[in-house]
mmJSON file of the N, C-alpha and C atoms, coordinates in Angstrom:
{"data_MODEL":{"atom_site":{
"group_PDB":["ATOM","ATOM","ATOM","ATOM","ATOM","ATOM","ATOM","ATOM","ATOM","ATOM","ATOM","ATOM","ATOM","ATOM","ATOM","ATOM","ATOM","ATOM","ATOM","ATOM","ATOM","ATOM","ATOM","ATOM","ATOM","ATOM","ATOM","ATOM","ATOM","ATOM","ATOM","ATOM","ATOM","ATOM","ATOM","ATOM","ATOM","ATOM","ATOM","ATOM","ATOM","ATOM","ATOM","ATOM","ATOM","ATOM","ATOM","ATOM","ATOM","ATOM","ATOM","ATOM","ATOM","ATOM","ATOM","ATOM","ATOM","ATOM","ATOM","ATOM","ATOM","ATOM","ATOM","ATOM","ATOM","ATOM","ATOM","ATOM","ATOM","ATOM","ATOM","ATOM","ATOM","ATOM","ATOM","ATOM","ATOM","ATOM","ATOM","ATOM","ATOM","ATOM","ATOM","ATOM","ATOM","ATOM","ATOM","ATOM","ATOM","ATOM","ATOM","ATOM","ATOM","ATOM","ATOM","ATOM","ATOM","ATOM","ATOM","ATOM","ATOM","ATOM","ATOM","ATOM","ATOM","ATOM","ATOM","ATOM","ATOM","ATOM","ATOM","ATOM","ATOM","ATOM","ATOM","ATOM","ATOM","ATOM","ATOM","ATOM","ATOM","ATOM","ATOM","ATOM","ATOM","ATOM","ATOM","ATOM","ATOM","ATOM","ATOM","ATOM","ATOM","ATOM","ATOM","ATOM","ATOM","ATOM","ATOM","ATOM","ATOM","ATOM","ATOM","ATOM","ATOM","ATOM","ATOM","ATOM","ATOM","ATOM","ATOM","ATOM","ATOM","ATOM","ATOM","ATOM","ATOM","ATOM","ATOM","ATOM","ATOM","ATOM","ATOM","ATOM","ATOM","ATOM","ATOM","ATOM","ATOM","ATOM","ATOM","ATOM","ATOM","ATOM","ATOM","ATOM","ATOM","ATOM","ATOM","ATOM","ATOM","ATOM","ATOM","ATOM","ATOM","ATOM"],
"id":[1,2,3,4,5,6,7,8,9,10,11,12,13,14,15,16,17,18,19,20,21,22,23,24,25,26,27,28,29,30,31,32,33,34,35,36,37,38,39,40,41,42,43,44,45,46,47,48,49,50,51,52,53,54,55,56,57,58,59,60,61,62,63,64,65,66,67,68,69,70,71,72,73,74,75,76,77,78,79,80,81,82,83,84,85,86,87,88,89,90,91,92,93,94,95,96,97,98,99,100,101,102,103,104,105,106,107,108,109,110,111,112,113,114,115,116,117,118,119,120,121,122,123,124,125,126,127,128,129,130,131,132,133,134,135,136,137,138,139,140,141,142,143,144,145,146,147,148,149,150,151,152,153,154,155,156,157,158,159,160,161,162,163,164,165,166,167,168,169,170,171,172,173,174,175,176,177,178,179,180,181,182,183,184,185,186],
"type_symbol":["N","C","C","N","C","C","N","C","C","N","C","C","N","C","C","N","C","C","N","C","C","N","C","C","N","C","C","N","C","C","N","C","C","N","C","C","N","C","C","N","C","C","N","C","C","N","C","C","N","C","C","N","C","C","N","C","C","N","C","C","N","C","C","N","C","C","N","C","C","N","C","C","N","C","C","N","C","C","N","C","C","N","C","C","N","C","C","N","C","C","N","C","C","N","C","C","N","C","C","N","C","C","N","C","C","N","C","C","N","C","C","N","C","C","N","C","C","N","C","C","N","C","C","N","C","C","N","C","C","N","C","C","N","C","C","N","C","C","N","C","C","N","C","C","N","C","C","N","C","C","N","C","C","N","C","C","N","C","C","N","C","C","N","C","C","N","C","C","N","C","C","N","C","C","N","C","C","N","C","C","N","C","C","N","C","C"],
"label_atom_id":["N","CA","C","N","CA","C","N","CA","C","N","CA","C","N","CA","C","N","CA","C","N","CA","C","N","CA","C","N","CA","C","N","CA","C","N","CA","C","N","CA","C","N","CA","C","N","CA","C","N","CA","C","N","CA","C","N","CA","C","N","CA","C","N","CA","C","N","CA","C","N","CA","C","N","CA","C","N","CA","C","N","CA","C","N","CA","C","N","CA","C","N","CA","C","N","CA","C","N","CA","C","N","CA","C","N","CA","C","N","CA","C","N","CA","C","N","CA","C","N","CA","C","N","CA","C","N","CA","C","N","CA","C","N","CA","C","N","CA","C","N","CA","C","N","CA","C","N","CA","C","N","CA","C","N","CA","C","N","CA","C","N","CA","C","N","CA","C","N","CA","C","N","CA","C","N","CA","C","N","CA","C","N","CA","C","N","CA","C","N","CA","C","N","CA","C","N","CA","C","N","CA","C","N","CA","C","N","CA","C","N","CA","C","N","CA","C"],
"label_alt_id":[null,null,null,null,null,null,null,null,null,null,null,null,null,null,null,null,null,null,null,null,null,null,null,null,null,null,null,null,null,null,null,null,null,null,null,null,null,null,null,null,null,null,null,null,null,null,null,null,null,null,null,null,null,null,null,null,null,null,null,null,null,null,null,null,null,null,null,null,null,null,null,null,null,null,null,null,null,null,null,null,null,null,null,null,null,null,null,null,null,null,null,null,null,null,null,null,null,null,null,null,null,null,null,null,null,null,null,null,null,null,null,null,null,null,null,null,null,null,null,null,null,null,null,null,null,null,null,null,null,null,null,null,null,null,null,null,null,null,null,null,null,null,null,null,null,null,null,null,null,null,null,null,null,null,null,null,null,null,null,null,null,null,null,null,null,null,null,null,null,null,null,null,null,null,null,null,null,null,null,null,null,null,null,null,null,null],
"label_comp_id":["MET","MET","MET","ARG","ARG","ARG","ILE","ILE","ILE","TYR","TYR","TYR","SER","SER","SER","SER","SER","SER","LYS","LYS","LYS","LYS","LYS","LYS","PHE","PHE","PHE","ASP","ASP","ASP","VAL","VAL","VAL","LEU","LEU","LEU","ILE","ILE","ILE","GLU","GLU","GLU","ASN","ASN","ASN","PHE","PHE","PHE","ASN","ASN","ASN","LEU","LEU","LEU","PRO","PRO","PRO","ASN","ASN","ASN","GLY","GLY","GLY","LYS","LYS","LYS","GLN","GLN","GLN","VAL","VAL","VAL","GLU","GLU","GLU","LYS","LYS","LYS","ALA","ALA","ALA","PHE","PHE","PHE","VAL","VAL","VAL","ARG","ARG","ARG","HIS","HIS","HIS","ARG","ARG","ARG","GLY","GLY","GLY","SER","SER","SER","VAL","VAL","VAL","VAL","VAL","VAL","ILE","ILE","ILE","ALA","ALA","ALA","PRO","PRO","PRO","PHE","PHE","PHE","LEU","LEU","LEU","GLY","GLY","GLY","PRO","PRO","PRO","GLU","GLU","GLU","ARG","ARG","ARG","ILE","ILE","ILE","ILE","ILE","ILE","LEU","LEU","LEU","ILE","ILE","ILE","LYS","LYS","LYS","GLN","GLN","GLN","TYR","TYR","TYR","ARG","ARG","ARG","PRO","PRO","PRO","ILE","ILE","ILE","LEU","LEU","LEU","LEU","LEU","LEU","SER","SER","SER","LEU","LEU","LEU","ILE","ILE","ILE","HIS","HIS","HIS","ILE","ILE","ILE"],
"label_asym_id":["A","A","A","A","A","A","A","A","A","A","A","A","A","A","A","A","A","A","A","A","A","A","A","A","A","A","A","A","A","A","A","A","A","A","A","A","A","A","A","A","A","A","A","A","A","A","A","A","A","A","A","A","A","A","A","A","A","A","A","A","A","A","A","A","A","A","A","A","A","A","A","A","A","A","A","A","A","A","A","A","A","A","A","A","A","A","A","A","A","A","A","A","A","A","A","A","A","A","A","A","A","A","A","A","A","A","A","A","A","A","A","A","A","A","A","A","A","A","A","A","A","A","A","A","A","A","A","A","A","A","A","A","A","A","A","A","A","A","A","A","A","A","A","A","A","A","A","A","A","A","A","A","A","A","A","A","A","A","A","A","A","A","A","A","A","A","A","A","A","A","A","A","A","A","A","A","A","A","A","A","A","A","A","A","A","A"],
"label_entity_id":["1","1","1","1","1","1","1","1","1","1","1","1","1","1","1","1","1","1","1","1","1","1","1","1","1","1","1","1","1","1","1","1","1","1","1","1","1","1","1","1","1","1","1","1","1","1","1","1","1","1","1","1","1","1","1","1","1","1","1","1","1","1","1","1","1","1","1","1","1","1","1","1","1","1","1","1","1","1","1","1","1","1","1","1","1","1","1","1","1","1","1","1","1","1","1","1","1","1","1","1","1","1","1","1","1","1","1","1","1","1","1","1","1","1","1","1","1","1","1","1","1","1","1","1","1","1","1","1","1","1","1","1","1","1","1","1","1","1","1","1","1","1","1","1","1","1","1","1","1","1","1","1","1","1","1","1","1","1","1","1","1","1","1","1","1","1","1","1","1","1","1","1","1","1","1","1","1","1","1","1","1","1","1","1","1","1"],
"label_seq_id":[1,1,1,2,2,2,3,3,3,4,4,4,5,5,5,6,6,6,7,7,7,8,8,8,9,9,9,10,10,10,11,11,11,12,12,12,13,13,13,14,14,14,15,15,15,16,16,16,17,17,17,18,18,18,19,19,19,20,20,20,21,21,21,22,22,22,23,23,23,24,24,24,25,25,25,26,26,26,27,27,27,28,28,28,29,29,29,30,30,30,31,31,31,32,32,32,33,33,33,34,34,34,35,35,35,36,36,36,37,37,37,38,38,38,39,39,39,40,40,40,41,41,41,42,42,42,43,43,43,44,44,44,45,45,45,46,46,46,47,47,47,48,48,48,49,49,49,50,50,50,51,51,51,52,52,52,53,53,53,54,54,54,55,55,55,56,56,56,57,57,57,58,58,58,59,59,59,60,60,60,61,61,61,62,62,62],
"pdbx_PDB_ins_code":[null,null,null,null,null,null,null,null,null,null,null,null,null,null,null,null,null,null,null,null,null,null,null,null,null,null,null,null,null,null,null,null,null,null,null,null,null,null,null,null,null,null,null,null,null,null,null,null,null,null,null,null,null,null,null,null,null,null,null,null,null,null,null,null,null,null,null,null,null,null,null,null,null,null,null,null,null,null,null,null,null,null,null,null,null,null,null,null,null,null,null,null,null,null,null,null,null,null,null,null,null,null,null,null,null,null,null,null,null,null,null,null,null,null,null,null,null,null,null,null,null,null,null,null,null,null,null,null,null,null,null,null,null,null,null,null,null,null,null,null,null,null,null,null,null,null,null,null,null,null,null,null,null,null,null,null,null,null,null,null,null,null,null,null,null,null,null,null,null,null,null,null,null,null,null,null,null,null,null,null,null,null,null,null,null,null],
"Cartn_x":[-15.062,-14.615,-13.721,-12.052,-11.539,-11.711,-11.861,-12.261,-10.68,-10.234,-8.837,-7.274,-6.467,-5.474,-3.986,-3.049,-1.703,-0.516,0.315,1.358,1.05,0.379,0.722,-0.67,-1.797,-3.125,-4.316,-4.992,-6.104,-7.772,-8.655,-9.836,-10.687,-11.609,-12.348,-13.648,-15.247,-16.464,-17.16,-17.21,-17.619,-19.181,-19.497,-21.085,-20.657,-21.207,-20.968,-22.297,-22.425,-23.812,-23.734,-24.625,-24.358,-24.821,-24.651,-24.979,-26.571,-27.42,-29.157,-29.504,-28.148,-28.608,-28.99,-28.71,-28.88,-27.449,-27.476,-26.243,-26.254,-24.905,-24.548,-23.153,-23.783,-22.207,-21.49,-20.449,-19.399,-17.832,-17.385,-16.307,-15.269,-13.991,-13.337,-11.596,-10.487,-9.388,-8.399,-7.659,-6.909,-5.458,-4.507,-3.714,-2.24,-0.681,0.04,0.682,0.912,0.679,1.435,1.457,2.306,3.008,3.516,3.674,3.407,3.134,3.078,3.663,4.228,5.498,4.426,3.996,3.016,4.1,4.282,4.847,4.493,4.512,3.721,4.286,3.651,4.518,4.063,3.287,2.786,1.973,1.147,-0.133,-0.869,-1.161,-2.738,-1.964,-0.861,-0.781,0.307,-0.765,-0.102,-0.067,1.251,1.382,0.797,-0.034,-0.34,-0.366,-0.323,0.224,-0.689,-1.188,-2.468,-1.574,-2.311,-1.762,-3.05,-2.675,-3.55,-3.752,-5.025,-5.186,-6.163,-5.373,-6.482,-7.027,-7.238,-7.66,-9.257,-8.943,-9.891,-11.234,-10.742,-11.809,-12.311,-11.426,-12.059,-12.739,-12.596,-13.524,-15.166,-15.279,-16.393,-16.939,-16.637,-17.616,-17.715,-17.445,-17.762,-19.497],
"Cartn_y":[-0.689,-1.131,-0.206,-0.338,0.173,0.492,2.148,2.639,3.028,3.474,3.904,3.693,3.499,3.424,3.752,4.225,4.931,4.237,5.099,4.822,5.241,6.905,7.551,7.898,7.329,6.958,6.031,5.636,4.909,5.808,5.647,6.335,4.833,5.024,3.863,4.209,3.719,3.922,2.666,3.367,2.327,2.931,1.807,2.222,2.145,3.589,3.944,3.779,3.323,4.031,5.471,5.928,7.311,6.894,7.919,7.901,7.546,7.948,8.332,7.027,5.936,4.454,4.593,5.679,5.718,5.34,4.818,4.335,4.64,5.207,6.171,5.628,5.833,5.453,6.581,6.854,8.013,7.319,8.127,8.627,9.005,8.383,9.05,8.535,9.193,8.547,8.631,7.18,7.071,6.985,7.914,8.228,7.846,6.867,6.267,6.993,8.275,9.024,10.674,11.633,12.531,13.46,14.406,14.989,16.845,17.168,18.653,19.433,20.2,21.181,22.237,22.545,24.167,25.097,25.432,27.198,27.867,27.502,28.362,29.221,30.47,31.955,31.782,31.197,31.583,30.311,30.497,29.086,29.425,30.392,30.393,31.578,31.224,31.788,31.06,30.489,29.833,30.567,30.31,30.718,29.8,29.932,29.542,29.925,28.865,29.834,29.207,30.085,29.947,28.91,27.808,26.978,27.082,26.617,26.358,24.806,24.651,22.97,22.416,22.57,22.462,21.767,20.485,18.751,18.914,19.799,20.394,21.295,22.022,22.652,21.739,20.873,20.145,18.823,18.34,17.659,18.506,19.74,20.262,20.732,20.356,20.368,19.502,18.151,16.717,16.516],
"Cartn_z":[-13.601,-15.457,-15.313,-16.216,-16.209,-17.929,-18.337,-19.777,-20.333,-19.425,-20.134,-19.313,-20.086,-18.848,-19.785,-19.046,-19.4,-18.617,-19.019,-17.257,-16.579,-16.41,-15.648,-14.675,-15.639,-14.804,-15.117,-14.625,-15.687,-15.583,-16.134,-15.74,-15.973,-14.714,-14.214,-14.506,-14.133,-14.264,-12.771,-11.939,-10.866,-10.075,-9.384,-9.161,-6.67,-6.56,-5.203,-4.56,-3.029,-2.234,-1.26,-2.004,-0.859,0.322,0.71,2.853,2.513,1.506,1.566,1.308,0.815,-0.04,-1.607,-1.92,-3.853,-4.07,-5.197,-5.74,-7.049,-7.303,-8.025,-9.131,-10.449,-11.613,-11.469,-11.165,-11.159,-12.115,-12.821,-13.723,-12.64,-12.571,-12.382,-12.541,-12.381,-12.52,-11.319,-11.225,-10.481,-10.769,-9.886,-10.54,-9.925,-10.548,-9.6,-8.399,-8.659,-6.826,-7.768,-6.74,-7.5,-5.854,-6.236,-4.894,-4.925,-3.827,-3.848,-2.972,-3.372,-2.349,-1.799,-0.952,-0.641,0.49,-0.418,0.832,1.716,2.817,4.029,4.275,4.252,4.875,6.784,7.443,8.249,8.717,9.829,10.257,9.144,8.919,8.566,6.814,6.606,4.665,4.144,3.171,2.11,0.51,-0.098,-1.755,-2.796,-3.348,-4.271,-5.983,-6.561,-8.184,-9.23,-9.796,-10.854,-11.345,-12.35,-13.413,-14.004,-15.682,-16.329,-16.575,-17.022,-17.05,-18.319,-19.409,-20.405,-20.409,-20.005,-19.921,-19.123,-17.99,-17.301,-18.309,-18.92,-20.059,-21.54,-21.47,-22.863,-21.918,-20.818,-20.29,-20.326,-20.216,-19.632,-21.022,-22.196,-23.219,-24.039,-23.127,-23.711,-23.549],
"occupancy":[1.0,1.0,1.0,1.0,1.0,1.0,1.0,1.0,1.0,1.0,1.0,1.0,1.0,1.0,1.0,1.0,1.0,1.0,1.0,1.0,1.0,1.0,1.0,1.0,1.0,1.0,1.0,1.0,1.0,1.0,1.0,1.0,1.0,1.0,1.0,1.0,1.0,1.0,1.0,1.0,1.0,1.0,1.0,1.0,1.0,1.0,1.0,1.0,1.0,1.0,1.0,1.0,1.0,1.0,1.0,1.0,1.0,1.0,1.0,1.0,1.0,1.0,1.0,1.0,1.0,1.0,1.0,1.0,1.0,1.0,1.0,1.0,1.0,1.0,1.0,1.0,1.0,1.0,1.0,1.0,1.0,1.0,1.0,1.0,1.0,1.0,1.0,1.0,1.0,1.0,1.0,1.0,1.0,1.0,1.0,1.0,1.0,1.0,1.0,1.0,1.0,1.0,1.0,1.0,1.0,1.0,1.0,1.0,1.0,1.0,1.0,1.0,1.0,1.0,1.0,1.0,1.0,1.0,1.0,1.0,1.0,1.0,1.0,1.0,1.0,1.0,1.0,1.0,1.0,1.0,1.0,1.0,1.0,1.0,1.0,1.0,1.0,1.0,1.0,1.0,1.0,1.0,1.0,1.0,1.0,1.0,1.0,1.0,1.0,1.0,1.0,1.0,1.0,1.0,1.0,1.0,1.0,1.0,1.0,1.0,1.0,1.0,1.0,1.0,1.0,1.0,1.0,1.0,1.0,1.0,1.0,1.0,1.0,1.0,1.0,1.0,1.0,1.0,1.0,1.0,1.0,1.0,1.0,1.0,1.0,1.0],
"B_iso_or_equiv":[0.0,0.0,0.0,0.0,0.0,0.0,0.0,0.0,0.0,0.0,0.0,0.0,0.0,0.0,0.0,0.0,0.0,0.0,0.0,0.0,0.0,0.0,0.0,0.0,0.0,0.0,0.0,0.0,0.0,0.0,0.0,0.0,0.0,0.0,0.0,0.0,0.0,0.0,0.0,0.0,0.0,0.0,0.0,0.0,0.0,0.0,0.0,0.0,0.0,0.0,0.0,0.0,0.0,0.0,0.0,0.0,0.0,0.0,0.0,0.0,0.0,0.0,0.0,0.0,0.0,0.0,0.0,0.0,0.0,0.0,0.0,0.0,0.0,0.0,0.0,0.0,0.0,0.0,0.0,0.0,0.0,0.0,0.0,0.0,0.0,0.0,0.0,0.0,0.0,0.0,0.0,0.0,0.0,0.0,0.0,0.0,0.0,0.0,0.0,0.0,0.0,0.0,0.0,0.0,0.0,0.0,0.0,0.0,0.0,0.0,0.0,0.0,0.0,0.0,0.0,0.0,0.0,0.0,0.0,0.0,0.0,0.0,0.0,0.0,0.0,0.0,0.0,0.0,0.0,0.0,0.0,0.0,0.0,0.0,0.0,0.0,0.0,0.0,0.0,0.0,0.0,0.0,0.0,0.0,0.0,0.0,0.0,0.0,0.0,0.0,0.0,0.0,0.0,0.0,0.0,0.0,0.0,0.0,0.0,0.0,0.0,0.0,0.0,0.0,0.0,0.0,0.0,0.0,0.0,0.0,0.0,0.0,0.0,0.0,0.0,0.0,0.0,0.0,0.0,0.0,0.0,0.0,0.0,0.0,0.0,0.0],
"pdbx_formal_charge":[null,null,null,null,null,null,null,null,null,null,null,null,null,null,null,null,null,null,null,null,null,null,null,null,null,null,null,null,null,null,null,null,null,null,null,null,null,null,null,null,null,null,null,null,null,null,null,null,null,null,null,null,null,null,null,null,null,null,null,null,null,null,null,null,null,null,null,null,null,null,null,null,null,null,null,null,null,null,null,null,null,null,null,null,null,null,null,null,null,null,null,null,null,null,null,null,null,null,null,null,null,null,null,null,null,null,null,null,null,null,null,null,null,null,null,null,null,null,null,null,null,null,null,null,null,null,null,null,null,null,null,null,null,null,null,null,null,null,null,null,null,null,null,null,null,null,null,null,null,null,null,null,null,null,null,null,null,null,null,null,null,null,null,null,null,null,null,null,null,null,null,null,null,null,null,null,null,null,null,null,null,null,null,null,null,null],
"auth_seq_id":[1,1,1,2,2,2,3,3,3,4,4,4,5,5,5,6,6,6,7,7,7,8,8,8,9,9,9,10,10,10,11,11,11,12,12,12,13,13,13,14,14,14,15,15,15,16,16,16,17,17,17,18,18,18,19,19,19,20,20,20,21,21,21,22,22,22,23,23,23,24,24,24,25,25,25,26,26,26,27,27,27,28,28,28,29,29,29,30,30,30,31,31,31,32,32,32,33,33,33,34,34,34,35,35,35,36,36,36,37,37,37,38,38,38,39,39,39,40,40,40,41,41,41,42,42,42,43,43,43,44,44,44,45,45,45,46,46,46,47,47,47,48,48,48,49,49,49,50,50,50,51,51,51,52,52,52,53,53,53,54,54,54,55,55,55,56,56,56,57,57,57,58,58,58,59,59,59,60,60,60,61,61,61,62,62,62],
"auth_comp_id":["MET","MET","MET","ARG","ARG","ARG","ILE","ILE","ILE","TYR","TYR","TYR","SER","SER","SER","SER","SER","SER","LYS","LYS","LYS","LYS","LYS","LYS","PHE","PHE","PHE","ASP","ASP","ASP","VAL","VAL","VAL","LEU","LEU","LEU","ILE","ILE","ILE","GLU","GLU","GLU","ASN","ASN","ASN","PHE","PHE","PHE","ASN","ASN","ASN","LEU","LEU","LEU","PRO","PRO","PRO","ASN","ASN","ASN","GLY","GLY","GLY","LYS","LYS","LYS","GLN","GLN","GLN","VAL","VAL","VAL","GLU","GLU","GLU","LYS","LYS","LYS","ALA","ALA","ALA","PHE","PHE","PHE","VAL","VAL","VAL","ARG","ARG","ARG","HIS","HIS","HIS","ARG","ARG","ARG","GLY","GLY","GLY","SER","SER","SER","VAL","VAL","VAL","VAL","VAL","VAL","ILE","ILE","ILE","ALA","ALA","ALA","PRO","PRO","PRO","PHE","PHE","PHE","LEU","LEU","LEU","GLY","GLY","GLY","PRO","PRO","PRO","GLU","GLU","GLU","ARG","ARG","ARG","ILE","ILE","ILE","ILE","ILE","ILE","LEU","LEU","LEU","ILE","ILE","ILE","LYS","LYS","LYS","GLN","GLN","GLN","TYR","TYR","TYR","ARG","ARG","ARG","PRO","PRO","PRO","ILE","ILE","ILE","LEU","LEU","LEU","LEU","LEU","LEU","SER","SER","SER","LEU","LEU","LEU","ILE","ILE","ILE","HIS","HIS","HIS","ILE","ILE","ILE"],
"auth_asym_id":["A","A","A","A","A","A","A","A","A","A","A","A","A","A","A","A","A","A","A","A","A","A","A","A","A","A","A","A","A","A","A","A","A","A","A","A","A","A","A","A","A","A","A","A","A","A","A","A","A","A","A","A","A","A","A","A","A","A","A","A","A","A","A","A","A","A","A","A","A","A","A","A","A","A","A","A","A","A","A","A","A","A","A","A","A","A","A","A","A","A","A","A","A","A","A","A","A","A","A","A","A","A","A","A","A","A","A","A","A","A","A","A","A","A","A","A","A","A","A","A","A","A","A","A","A","A","A","A","A","A","A","A","A","A","A","A","A","A","A","A","A","A","A","A","A","A","A","A","A","A","A","A","A","A","A","A","A","A","A","A","A","A","A","A","A","A","A","A","A","A","A","A","A","A","A","A","A","A","A","A","A","A","A","A","A","A"],
"auth_atom_id":["N","CA","C","N","CA","C","N","CA","C","N","CA","C","N","CA","C","N","CA","C","N","CA","C","N","CA","C","N","CA","C","N","CA","C","N","CA","C","N","CA","C","N","CA","C","N","CA","C","N","CA","C","N","CA","C","N","CA","C","N","CA","C","N","CA","C","N","CA","C","N","CA","C","N","CA","C","N","CA","C","N","CA","C","N","CA","C","N","CA","C","N","CA","C","N","CA","C","N","CA","C","N","CA","C","N","CA","C","N","CA","C","N","CA","C","N","CA","C","N","CA","C","N","CA","C","N","CA","C","N","CA","C","N","CA","C","N","CA","C","N","CA","C","N","CA","C","N","CA","C","N","CA","C","N","CA","C","N","CA","C","N","CA","C","N","CA","C","N","CA","C","N","CA","C","N","CA","C","N","CA","C","N","CA","C","N","CA","C","N","CA","C","N","CA","C","N","CA","C","N","CA","C","N","CA","C","N","CA","C","N","CA","C","N","CA","C"],
"pdbx_PDB_model_num":[1,1,1,1,1,1,1,1,1,1,1,1,1,1,1,1,1,1,1,1,1,1,1,1,1,1,1,1,1,1,1,1,1,1,1,1,1,1,1,1,1,1,1,1,1,1,1,1,1,1,1,1,1,1,1,1,1,1,1,1,1,1,1,1,1,1,1,1,1,1,1,1,1,1,1,1,1,1,1,1,1,1,1,1,1,1,1,1,1,1,1,1,1,1,1,1,1,1,1,1,1,1,1,1,1,1,1,1,1,1,1,1,1,1,1,1,1,1,1,1,1,1,1,1,1,1,1,1,1,1,1,1,1,1,1,1,1,1,1,1,1,1,1,1,1,1,1,1,1,1,1,1,1,1,1,1,1,1,1,1,1,1,1,1,1,1,1,1,1,1,1,1,1,1,1,1,1,1,1,1,1,1,1,1,1,1]
}}}
């Protein structure tokens, strides 16, 4: 069931079957697509940048 739609993403609620046989209802975001560029310094070294995401903080308080 679609809860919200915008140009960039949709919010949906659907039922999922877990490996243990239980069925659960989960809300999730379906995004139209994005790109990530990850700079690797070597086989086991990657540069990460901390990025503030206010939407995640507001969802925690719902």
